N, C-alpha and C positions, 0 to 999 in steps of 0.2 A: 908824739913821734909821727913823722910823715910816712906815708906809704910810697914805696918805690913805684915810679910810673909804669913799669912793666907789670907789676902786681895789680895796679889799678886797671890796666887794660885786660889782664886775665880775668878779673872779676867782672868787668863790663862785658867781655865776650861770653862769660857764663850766663849773664842776664839776657844776652842776645838770643840764646837758644832755649829760653824757658818755654816759649809757646810752641816752637817748632825747630828741629835741628837745622833747618835751612835758614833760620833767622827771620822767617816771616811771622808777623803778628798782626793783630787787628786793632786799630785805633778807634776809640769811642770818645764822645763828648758828653758832659754831664752838667745838669743845672744846679747841682749841689754836690757836696763831698760824697764820693761813691763809697767811702769807708772801706771795708774789707770784702764787700759783696758785689760792687759794681752798681750800686743803687743810683737812682736819679739820672739814668741814661736818657739822652735826648730822644724825642719821638716827633713824628709829624714832619711836614715840609719836605718829604722825600729823603729823610735821614736814613742812613745805613752806615755801619762801621766800614772803615777804609783799611784796605790791606797796606801794610808797610813792610819793607825789607830792611832790616838793620844792617848797616855797614860799619865795620870796625875802623876806629881811628887810632890814635895813640894817646897814651897817658890817661886812659880811662874813659874815652869818648866813644859814643855810638851816634851815628847820624842816619837819617832816612830822607827820601825825597818828600817834598811837600805833597799833601793830599787835600782835596777839596770836599767839604761836606755841604750838602743842601739842607738848610735848617729852617724851622718855623721861627716866628718871632719869639724872642726871649733872651735871657742872659745865660751864657754858658761859661762856667767857672772852673771846670776840671776836665782833664783828659784821662782816659784809661787805656790799658792794654789787655787784650783778650787773646785766647788761643784759637778762637773760631769767629767767623763772620756773624753767625747767628747762634745764640745760646752760648755754650762753652764755658770755660773757666776764666774768671776775672783774675788777672795776675798782679796788676799794680796801677797806680794812678798818681797824678800830680796836679797841682793848681795851675791854671792858665794865668799868666801874668802879662798884661792885665786881662781880666775877664772880657768876653766878647758879648756885646749887647746888640741885638737886631730889633729895630722897630717894626720891620716887616720881614717876611721870610726871604732867604737868599743864600748865596754861597759864602762859605768861610774857608779860607786856606790856612792850614796848620802844617808847620814843619817840625816833626818830632825829633827829639834828641835825648840823649841820656849821658850823664856824667857821673862816674864813680869817683867819689872823693875820699 
């Protein structure tokens, strides 16, 4: 049975405020599956979590503006969502498709999105 688009959007909007009632969260990148703890978070190369503000769409969609990470050489295969720029609570994660591989350090732009299905 399919979920009604308005219901999907209500669920997506609930996800939007998990980190903060204003819809602000912090995006992270990971070198391996962060599992339920936020493990394998990137380090080095000037890396820091990036603030994102979720914007509601329709039919279960959330979008945010692109953010740029400064990263050390390596392969980054997952992104995560946190409630804080440093420390804090890990909320969720997803695989990057495709993973990003850098032979040398540098910037990587990520445009976060969420779809409630």
